[in-house]
N, C-alpha and C positions, 0 to 999 in steps of 0.2 A: 459531359453532355452527349458526346458521341455514343457512349454506352447506353444512355437512357433512350436516345432516338432509335438505336438498333433494337433494343428490347421492345419498344413501342411498335416498331414495324413488324417484328416477328410475331407478336401476339395479335396485332391487328389483322395481319394476313391469315393467321390461324383461325381467328374468329370468322372472317369472311368465308374461308373455305369450308369450315364446319357448318356454318349457318346455311350457305347455299346448298350444300349437300344434304343437310338434314331437313330443312323446311323450305328451301328456296325463297327465303325472306331474311331481311336484316332488321332486327329489332334493337333499338338503341338502349333499351333497359338492360338486356343481357350484356351488351358491349360495355356499358358504364360500370356494371358490377365487376366484370372481368378486369377492367382497367384499375378499379379500386383495389382489388386483390393484388394486382401486379405492383402498384406503387407502394402499397403497404408492405409487401414482402421486400421490396428494394429498400424501403426506409428502415425496417427492422434489422436487416443484416448489413446496413450501411454500405450498400453497393455504390451509392452516389459518391462516396469518398475514395473509391478505388479507381486508379487510372487504368489498370490493366483490363483488357477486354477478354471476356469468355474464359473464365477459369472453371474447370469442370466441377469441382466440389461446390463452388458457390452457385453455379447454375443448378446443380442438383438440389442444394439447400433451398434456393429460391423457389423452384418448382414445388417442392414438398411443402414449403411454408404457404404458398398460394393455395395448395390443395387443403391444407389444414385450416386456413382462415375461411375458405369457402365451406368446408365441412361444418365448422362452428356456426357459420351464418345460416346455412341450410337447416341445421338441426333445431335451431331456436327461433328462426324467423320464417314465417309462412307468408309468402307473397305469390299471389296467383299470376301476376303479369310477367313472371320470369320463367325461363325454361332451364331447369337445373341440368338436364342432360347436355344442352348446348354449351353451357358455361363449363361443365366438367370436361367435356371433350375438347373445348378450346384450350383449357389449361394443359391437358395431356398433350395436345398437338403442339402447342407453343413450347412446352417444357421439353418435349422430344426433339423438336427442331433446334432449340437452343443448345441442348446437350450434344447433338450431332455436330453443330457448328463449332461448339467449344472444343470438341475432340479434334476436329479437322484443323481448326485454327492453331491449336497447340502443337499438333504434329507438324504442321507446315512451318512453324517457327522453331521446330526442334527444341521446344521447351516443354518439359513435362514436370510442372511443379506440384501436380496433384496426386500422381501415383506414388504412394509411399509404401515402404515395406510393412506388411501386415502379418499378423499371426493367425493361422487357420483356426486355432483353438477358440478365438472369440466368436466368429460366426457359427462354429460348430456348437459352442456352449449355448448361444442364444437360440439356435434352432432346436436344440434338445429341450430347453426350458419351454419354448413356445409349443412344441409338439406334445410335451408331457402335460401341459396345462389343458390343451384341447383333448388329449386322450382321457384325462380325468373327466372332462365334460361329457364325452361320449359314453364312458362307463356309468356315469351318474344319470345318463339319459336326459341331460339338460341341453345337449347339442345334438344336431343331426346333420349328416352330410349326404343324405340320400338324394335330396333335391339338387338339381343342377345349379340353381342360384346360390345355394349354401356352399357348394364346392367352389364356385367362382369367388364368393366373398372371402372364404378362407385363403384361397390362393392370392387374392389381392392383398389381404392383410399380411401374409408372409412376405410378399414382395415389398410392401410398404415398410415393414419392419427392417428388412435388410437395407433398403435405401435410406431410411432414417438414420440407422447406425452409421452407414458409410458417409453420409453428408456431414456428420459430426465427428469424423475422424476416429471412429471407435474400433476400426479393424487393426489398431495397434494396441499392444498390451499396455498396462499401467506404466506410468513414469514414476518409479518409486522414489525419485529425488524430490517429487512434489508432495504436498500434503494431501490428506484425504479429500477435502472439498474441491481442490483444484483438479483432482482426477475424476471425481464423481459428477461434477457439474455438467460435463459434456454428456454423460449418460442421462442425467435428468432432462436436459434439453431434448435429447433424442426420444425419451419416453413421452414427453409432452407433444412433440411433433407427431409421433405415432398415434397417440390418442385422438388428436384432432383429425388426422387423416382417416382414422376409423369412423369418426362421425360422418365424414363425407361419404365413405363407402356405404355405410348403413343407410344413409338418407337416399341413396340411389337404388336400393333394393328393399322396398317396403315390406315385401312378403317374408323376409328373413327375420327370425326372432331377435330383435335388436337388443333387448334388455339382457338376455342370457349371454350373447356374444360380448357385449360391452362389459358385463361383470367378469367374464373370463379374461378379457384383455387387461382389466385392472388387476386381476389376480396374477397374470403374467408379469406385469410391471412390478408389483410388490415382491414377487419371488425373485425376479431378475435383479432388482435393486438390492435385496437382502444378500443374495449369493455373491454379487459383485463386491458389495461392501465387505463381507466377511473374507472374500478372496484377497482383497487389498490389505485388510488389517492383519490377516494371518500370514500372508506371504511377504509382506513388506520387511525388508531388512534395513538395518541402520546403515544408510549409504551416505557417502560424502562425495563431493566433487573431486575430480582428479586434480592433483596438484601439478602445476606446470613445471615446478622444479627450478633448478638453476638454469642460467641462460645457455643457449646454444649459439655458436658463432654464426653471424650473418655475413660479415665481411672479414675473412681470415687475414691476418697480418703476416704476409710473406711466409705462409705455410706454418707459422708458429701458432699453436693453439693453447687452450687453457692448461693443458697438462705440462707443457714445457715453458709456462709463463715465467718461472724464476730465471730461466737462462736468457730471456729477452733483454736487450739493452735498455738503458734508462729512458732514452727518448721514445723507444717503441712502447715501453711500459706506460709512459705518460699518454701516448696516443691511444693505446689499447684501453686504458682506464677511462679516458675522456670521451671516446667516440662510440664504443660498442653499446653502452647502456642507452644512450640517446637513440642510436639507430634501431636497436631491437625494440624499444618501446614504440617507435614510430612505424616500423615496417612489419612488426610481428604482433606484439601483445595488444597494442592499441591501433592496429591497422584499420579496423572498422569503426574506430571512435576518434576521428581526427580532432574534434572539438575538445575531447578530454586531453589528448596529447598537447594541443596548443595551450590549454589552461595550465597544465603541469609545467610545461617548458617555460612559460612566462612567469609562473609563481616561484619556481625554485630552479637552481642550476643543476639540471639533470646530468651534465657532464662532469660533475665534481664528486661523484660517488664511485667507490671502488666496486668493480664488477664482481670480485670474489666475495664481497660482503653485502651482496644484494640478492633479494628474493622476491619473486612474483608468484603468487598463487591465486587460485580461484576455489576457495574452500570454506565451508561453514563448520568444519570439524576442528576442534581445538587440538586434537592429537597432532595435526600437521605442524603446529607451532611448538607444542610441548617437546617434541623430539629434537628440536634444535638446541645448540649449545648456547648457554647464557652469554650475553654481551658479544655475540658473534656477528651481528648485522649492523649496518649503518643506514640501510635503505630497504623498505619493505612496502609492497603494495598487495592488497587483497581485493580482487575484482568481484568478489561475491558480496551481496548486500548484507549489511549489518543486521537487517531485519530477520534474517534466517538463522542467526547464531543463537543457540539455546541459552547459554549463560554468557551474556555480553561482558560483564565485569571480569569474570574469570578469564575470558579470552583476551581482553585488553591488558590485563595484568601479565599474562604470559607473553604478549607482544612486548610489553615494557621490559620484561626480563631479558628478552633476546636482543634488544637493541642496545647499542652503546649510548652513552650520554650524548644528547643532541642528535640522536638518530631520528630519521624521518619515517613516519608511518602514514600511508595514504589509504583511505577507505571510501566506501560508497554507502549511501543510505537513501531509502525512499521515505521522506518525512511525511507526516500525516497531512500537512497542508497541501503538499504537491499531489498526494494520493487523492485528496478531495477534488482538486482541479482536474485530475484525470477522470474521475467519475463525472464531473460536470461537462467535460468535453466529449465523453463517449456515449452519454445517454441523454434523453430528454430531461428537462429541468426537474420535474416532480419525481420521475422515476429515479434520477440520479440521487436526489435527496433521500428517497426511501432506501435505496440500495446502500448508500453511504451510512445511513443510520444503523442498519443491521451489521454492516461491516465494522462500524465503530464499536457497537456492543460486543461483537465477537472478538475482534482483534485488539481492541483498546481496553475495554472494561474487564472482560473475563480473565485476562492474564494478571490483573491487578487485585482482584477480589479473592480472599482466602478460600471461600467456599467453591469457587468455580475455577480456580487456578489449575488444580490438578486435572480437571476434566479437559480444559483447553489444551494443556501440554500433552495429555495422553492422545488426543485426536490429531493435533497439528504438529506435534514435536517441536513447537516453538518457531515454526517457519512462517514467514510473511507476517511477522508481528508488526503492529502499528507503533511506531516510535517517533516522537517529535524531534525537531531539530534541537530544541533546548535540552531534551533528555540526552540525546546523543553527545552533544558538546559537553554537557555536565558530567557524563560518565567518563569521557576522555580526560577531563581535568581531575576527576576523582581518582583515576588510575595512573596519574603521573605524567600526563601530556599537557602541552599547551598548543592550542589551535592557532595556526598562523594564517590560514586561508580557507575559505569555503566558496563553492561555486555550483550553481544549479544548471544541469544539462539534461534535457529530455526527461523531466519529471524525477530526476535523481539529484541528490546533493553529494558532491565530491568534497572531501575535506583533507587538508594536509596538517598533520600534527607532529610536533617535535617532542621527544622525551626530555623532560626537564628535571625529573627526580623520581622518587619512589611513590607508589600509590598511597593514598590517604589511609590512615589507620582508624579514623572515626567511623562510627556505625553508619552504614548507608542509609539514605533517606527512606522513609516509609512511603507506601503507595496509598495509604488510607486518606479519608476525607479530612482528618485533623492532623496537622503537622506540628513538629517542634522545631523552632528556629533558634539557633544560638545568637544571643544578643548580649551586648555589654551592659551590665547592671551597675549597681552601687559598688564602690571600691574595686572596680574593674572585674568584678566577679561575673563569669559567664552564666546567664540564666537561659532556660528554655521557655521561649514565649510560644503560646499555643494559638493557632489560627486555623480557620477552615482553608483547605487548599485552594489557592487561586492560580498557582503556577504549576508547570510540568515538573515531574520528579527530577532531582539533581540540579534544579535551576540555581540554587544558592552557590554552586561551584563556578558559575560563569559570570558572576557579578563584575569581577575585574575585567574579564573579556569584553563585556558590554561597555563598561566605562571607558576603557582604552580605545575602543573602536568608535563609539557613538557619542560619548560624553553625557552631559546632563541637559534636561529640558527645563522649561519654566516650572518652578515649584520644587526643583531639586531632585526630581525623579530621573531615572535613566531614560535616555532617548531610545526609540525603536525597541522597546522591551518586548521581544517576542516570547518571553518566558510565560507571559500571562495568558491563560486560557480564555475562551470566549465567555464561558460562564463565570470565570474569575472576574472579568470586568464588571459584570452585573453585581456580583457579590460585593465588590469594592465600592461600587456606586451606592449601594444600599446599606453599607456598613455591616453586612452579614459576616464577612470574613473575620472581624475582630471580636465577635461575641465570645469565643473560647478564651479570650484574654481575661475575662472575668475570673477564671480559675487562677491566673497569676495574681490578680488583685486579692483574692481570698487567701492565697499563700503568702501575701505581704511582700511580693517581689516587685510590684509596681504600685503606683498610686493613681488617683483619678486624674489629676492635672500634673503634667511634667514633660520633660523632653522625650522625644520619640525614642523607643528602644531600637537601636540600630546594630547592624552587623559589625564585626571587627574590621572588615575591609572599608566600610563606609566611615567608621570611627577614625580610621587612619587618615582620612582626607581632611579632618578638622585640625585647626591650629592647637598648639600645646596649651594655650590659655583656656580654650573651651574644653579640651579634654580634662584638664585638672578640675574644672568646675563641674563638669558633667558627672564625674565619678563620685562626687560628694553627696549626691542625692539619687533617689530612685527614679527611673523613667516613669512615664505616665501614659494613661489611656488617651487623654486629650492633650496633644502637644501644643506649644505656643504657635505653631504653624497656623492654626485656625484663628488666632488672635490678630496676627500681623499680615497674614496671607503673603509671604515672601515669594519671589519669583525666581531667584537665582541662588546658587549655593552660598555666595557671600552674604546675601540678604538673610538666608536661613541662619547662618552663623551669627549675624548681628542680632536676629530675633531671639535666638536661644541665649545669647550672652545677656541681653536685656532682661529676659525672663529670670534667669538664674541670679543676676545681681539683685533684682527686686525681691525674689523669693528668699534669698539669704537674709534680707533685711526684715521683711514682713511676710512670713510664709502663708499664713491663713488668708490674709487680705489679698495677697497676690493670686493665690489659687482661685478664690471666689471670683475676683475680677476677670481672670482669664477664662474661667469656666463659662460665665454668662455671656461674655463677648464671643467666645467660640460658638456657643449655642445659637446666638443671633446670626452669626455669619453662616453657619451650616444650614439653618432653617430658612432664613430670609434672603441670604446672598448666594445660597446654593454652593457653598465652598465644599470642595471634595479633595481628598488625597488621591491623586491619580496613580 
């Protein structure tokens, strides 16, 4: 609130001063429009969420955004009762005052968070492109700088260009550890800001040829965007984060360090082993993440792992794991998000090789549901929905589709991929881990997994719309049941995890089943997901009415009596569940035993009776398999 009042005072005083000097009159129309621009700029850059006062870059960005909004307004809206010059001068005066106050405020507090190291080649490159474009305009006689007003406009455009780039932190070179879009997005924002400010400048000088200048501004933007894109794509090297490596002592034990560890007495070895890992995690590696340290310390005994067999790194490069000796670690943490790892399964399999049996692996993921919440918290509702939709298409769908997969990985190198919690946990189980704990902290999910064996040898799940599920058929033969995908990839590997953690709900389904997608719930409600099972019927692997085809894990929950009866007949499309509508696992077992006993005595009559009763329950009683 203090910041909002300060800004309101600065721009109000600027308006009063400009109006009295310019016309000796105060018109409320001009003041209202100025305040609208101010509050819109505060809203768009979310200044109301920042507690700090007067940060230079944000002051600069806010002033430029106000100018661009007013430029857009003046260019398309013709209102006679407002004075454009007064509004423009008020913005300039307020912006200049705020900038001066910001600089003085920061210097007085000896805090300079906004001055960053920058590369001279960036402003030089942009100046060269800008000058070249206007030189082309002069050669083609589409532009002229003979008139004083034209010279002023071009000078203002150049200053606006530099300020737009600076306000978006573009005087630093690319961060090649980030993907293409995360680097280029700041430039896109700067171009848009520059274009809108150009509209403001052109609206203030009606005698200048607007169309020609605006065309060459757009030409500059296109050329600059192309050159910067090519510069990033051609100069980018395959970079990985630095590996933190083995631990460094924080509290040396009587001058004895890692290198003479073997000569230390047994008691000192015990203390060395139990204390150092705990202290280094708390005071060094997780110093800025106390919530993470508290979670890990409560979930597992951090002081029980050998310092010599522990590794902490922050890397998305599989090479940093491949070079380690097999079975050499008992504790490993990677502080880099799993979303940035190009080949997740290959990476997790390598981690599995390096850990001893029952070794601990700790990682971090940004799940898609938490990413969605981040969009909703950072943007207005409808804008967040729109941005998340495009983010979902790019980061979730394109890596999965055969035709777009190569394009996606060529541009993004697999960084910042959208991965669901279910897919992450499923990949861990697929690669030989068992997840013992998960916890959400600051829009990220931390997980603790223990190595329980070797990775699975079965073929990994497909990402396509139609999936094959292994189900127990007649004579215990495993059959592939076809369905439309309603769950995230690798979901079948965490069925045991869900059962042990949450149990079953009414109807015998797993509780809190986060494996089901939002569209999957709709598919299941409308029975769309089971349409491909008709192929199984045509292949004579299932029949119309019969016990539900279930997985081996679910099959193991049944008593031996039911197991023996189940494998004597084929599973069915319409299970006895819709006849009796059982609510618990025991009731499901009784329902299936009842059906099988009746079926073995009178097969045709039983199936007809169950089919029509199930049809009635589905249509009129709205029975559904959740």
